[in-house]
N, C-alpha and C positions, 0 to 999 in steps of 0.2 A: 504494500500500500504506500503511495507517495507520501501521505501524511505521516505514516510511521517512520519512513526513511528520514524525512525532514526533522522529526522529533529526535531520532537517534543522532543525526548530525549536530543538532543543536546541543544535545547533552554532551557530545564529544567535544565540541568547541568550548563549552562552558567548563568542563573538567580540565581541558588543556590550559585555558586561561587561569583557572584557579591554581593549577600546579605551578605555572610560571610566576604568578603573584607570590605564592608561598616561597618559591626559590629566591626571588629577589628580596622579599621581606627578611628571609634568613640572612641574606648578605648584609642587609642594613644592621641587623642585630649583631652580626659578627664583626662589622667594622668599627662600631662605635665603642671605643674604649672611653676613658674619660676625656672630655675635651681638654682636660687639664692634666692628664696623667703624663708625667715625663719620666722616661726610662724605667717603666715598670718591668718587673721580672716575672717570667712565666713560672708557675708552680704547679706541681702535679697534685690533684685532689682526686684520688681514685684513678679513673681512666680519662678524666677531663682536665685540660689545661686552662688556667684562668690567669688573667693579669690581676695581681693584688696591688692596689694603690695605697701605699702606706701614707704618703704625703702628696696631696694634689699640687701640681705645679702648673700654673696657667702660662701658656705661651701666647702672647698678644702681639700681633704684627699690625702696625699702623703707619699711615702716611701723613706727612705734614706739609702743607703748601700755604703760600700767601694768597692774597686776594686775586692775584693775576694767574694763579695756578702753578707758580714756580715752586719747585721743591725746596724745602728748608733743610740744609745740611748742618752738621757740626753740633747737633744737640747733645747735651750731656744728661745723665740720669737725674741730676739735680734740677734740670729744666722741666722735668716731666712729673706729673702727678696722676695717679691712677686710682679710681674709685670703683668699688664693687658694691652694688646696692647702697651707694652713698657713703660707704666706709672707705677711708684711705688705706691704701696698700703699700707695703714696703717692697721696692724693686730688688730682686735678688741678683739678677744679671741683666745686662743691657747691651744691645748690638746695633750698629748702624750699617745698613746694606748687607754686604757679604763679608764684612770684617769680623774678626773673632769677638766673642762676647767679653765684656768687662764684668767680672764677678764682684758683687758688693757684699752680699750676706753669706754666700755659701758657694760651693763648687757647682758647676753646671755644664752645659755643652761647651766643649773646647774647640771643636772644629769650626772653621769659617765656612761661609758659603750658604747658598739656598738650594734645597732639593726641588727642582722644577720639573713637574710632570706635564708634558705637552700632549694634548689629545686632539687628533686631526681627523676631521670628518671626510670619509672617502665614500659616502653614499652615492647612488647613481646621479643625484642632482648636482653633484660636485664635479662631474666629468670635465667640463670646459675650464674650470678654475684650478684644477689640481696643479699644473705646472707652475702657475704664478704663486700659489700658496706655498708650494714646496720651496721656492726661491725665498719667499719672505721668512719662512721658518728657518731655513738654512742661515740666512743673514742674522736672524735673531740668535741662533746658536753661536755664531761667530762673535757676537757682541757681548755675550754673557761673561761675567767675571770668571777667570780660570778656577776660582775656588768653588763655583757652583757645580752641582751634579745635575744631570739631565736624564729623563726617561722619555722615550718617544712611543706613543700609543696611537693606533689608528682605529677607526670604528665606522661601521654602518649599522647593521642589525646586531653584530657581535663586536667585541673588543679584541684587538690584536696587539700584543706587546712587541712592537717592532724593535725596540732597543731598551733593555732593562736599565735601571738607574746606574749611571756611570759618571765619573768626573773627567772622562776622556771624551771631549766634544767631537772628535773625529769619528769615534765609534757611533755616537748618537747620530751624526750626519749620515754615516753609512747606512744605519738602520732606517733612516728616513728615505734615503734614495732607493734602497733595495726592497722595501716592504710595503710600498704604496700600490694598491690595486683597487679598482673601483668595485664597490659592493652593491647592495640593493637598497632596502628600506633603512630608515634612520631610527635608532634607539638612543638618542642623545643622553637623556637623563639616566637610563640604565647604565650607560658606559661611564658617565661622570661618577656615578656611585661606585662602580668597580675601581675606578682610578683612585677615588678617595680611600677605598679599602686598602689599596697598595700603599698609598702615601701615609696612612695611619700607622703602618708598621715601622716607619722610619723616624728616628728621633731628630729633634732640631727643627729648624725653620723650613717651611714648605710652601709651595704655591702650585696651583693647577692652572694651566693656560689652555683654553679650548678654542679651536677654530671650527666653525660650523656654518652651513648655509641657513640654519635656523629651524626649519620644521622638524617635528618629531612625531612619527606615526607608529612607533612600535614599543615605546617604553611602557613598563608595567608599574613604575614608580612615579610619583609626582615631583615637580620641581620643589615643592615645599618640603617633602621628605628629604630630598638631596640637600637642600639648603640647611636643614636642621643638622644633618650629619656634619657638613662642612663647618657650620657655625660652632658646633660643640667641639670639633677637633681643632678649631683655630686655623683652618687652611683657607687662605684667600683664593677665590676663583676669578680669573680674568677670562672674558669671552669676547672673541672677535667674530662677528657674524655678518653675513651678506644679506640678512633678513630685511625685507621691506616692512618697516614698522607700521606704515599706513595700511598695508594689506593684511597684516597679521598682528594686530594690536595685542591680542591675548598672549601670544608667544613672546613678543617684545617685552611685555610687562613681566612675564615669568622670568626671563633672562635678567632683566633689570633688578628684580627682587632678589634673585639668586646671588648676583654679584654684590649687591649692596649689603646684604645681611652677613656676608663673609669678609667684608673689607676689601673686596676686589673691585672690578670695574667692567662695564659693558662698552664695547666699541662696535657701532653699526657702520660697517665699511663695505660699500657696494662694489668698489673697484679695487684693483691691485695696488694703486697708489695709496689709497686710504688704508688698506690692509698693512702695507709696509709701515706707514706712520703709526698705526695702532701697535704693531709689535715693537717699534722703537719706544713708544710711550710706556709699554709694559716693562721693557728692559730697564728704562730709567726709573720706573716706580719700584721695581724689585731692588735696584741698586741703591736707592736713596731712602727707602722706608726703614722703619725701626722695628726692633723686636725687644720687648720687655718680658722678663720671666719673673713671676712672683708667686709666693705661697699665700693663698687667701687667708685673711684674718678670720677668726671664728665667726661663723655665719649659720644660723639655724635654718636658713632657706635652702630646701632641697629641690626646689623648682628652678625656674629660669632666673639667673642672676644677671643683672644689668651691669655693663661696664661703661665707664666714662673716662676719657683721657683729656687732661688739661696740659697745655704747654705754655710756659712763660715766654713772653716776647720781650727782648731787651728794648726794642723800639716802642713798645706799647701797642703795636699793630695787632689786629686779630688774625690768628692762624686758622686755617681750615684743617680739620683732622678727619681722616677716613679710617674707620676700624669696625670690627664686628660689634654689634650692640650688646652682646653678652653670650651666655652659654648655660647649659644645664649640666651640673656635675653628676657623675655616676661613680658608684663605689667599687664595683667589680663587674667585668663582663667576660664572656668567653674569648679566648685568644683567637685572633684571626687565623684562618687556615686557607690553603691554596684552593 
């Protein structure tokens, strides 16, 4: 009976979708360690590994510019005040750009540089733009600080790890050149989530840089879910998109919201010249932003904790600060698995 066959197909499609949603939801739960957990150690508890967070360390990356958008360099820890739920915090370590951190209260990360995860859209809608985007990304890699480490990922429906995280930028560029092939549909938010999962395993300062043509027609997770993970982990997301915001206002809003809540930035770049300028701006932002590490003062709030950054201006002029608005602490979570 045709009606019976349609019903069976409907049930099959529903079960398949539910299975995919469950798989991606599991990835969300696996990736989110504490937004604030720094260098936790995995411990065995029976057959399960957990990250035990003895002391939460918040990693806060933020950018400071003047009224004209020029980056402010040379700030010292004494110039910066951080508040969590209105309570002042003591900065434990402080770093500018890719320079080594200065430790004030205790030991912390000693390596310099930023771990940059580049996520490159190779879906079928990107066919004509791929050569130009590859050139822009290659130039971006050449311009990064030698202390920075880079991972190259490509995606359409699925994520491909073209080059694992490395401080050898030649290897990263080779991975970009050798592993770019046009795919089919686009699962942008799924693949951003998986990239965050990899980034969460790496200690220190991190950033995710995404290039995409904009539409997403296959993701099982929402941009709000992805933003929550990035916000809690303290990983800024930068997005360069060829999206026409007038034609797809919903997607443009989703990308704007995703980047804002993580302390990153959205660049709408319809042509290769604008794309090149966007990557240059991201390079400058990574190189001039600051990272402050602090142990939160006692706080009974187990929900969302707001963060506010204030910077003293010697000239009395107001500075503009871009940072994630806060995070939600977690006590212990399953250790990420491959």
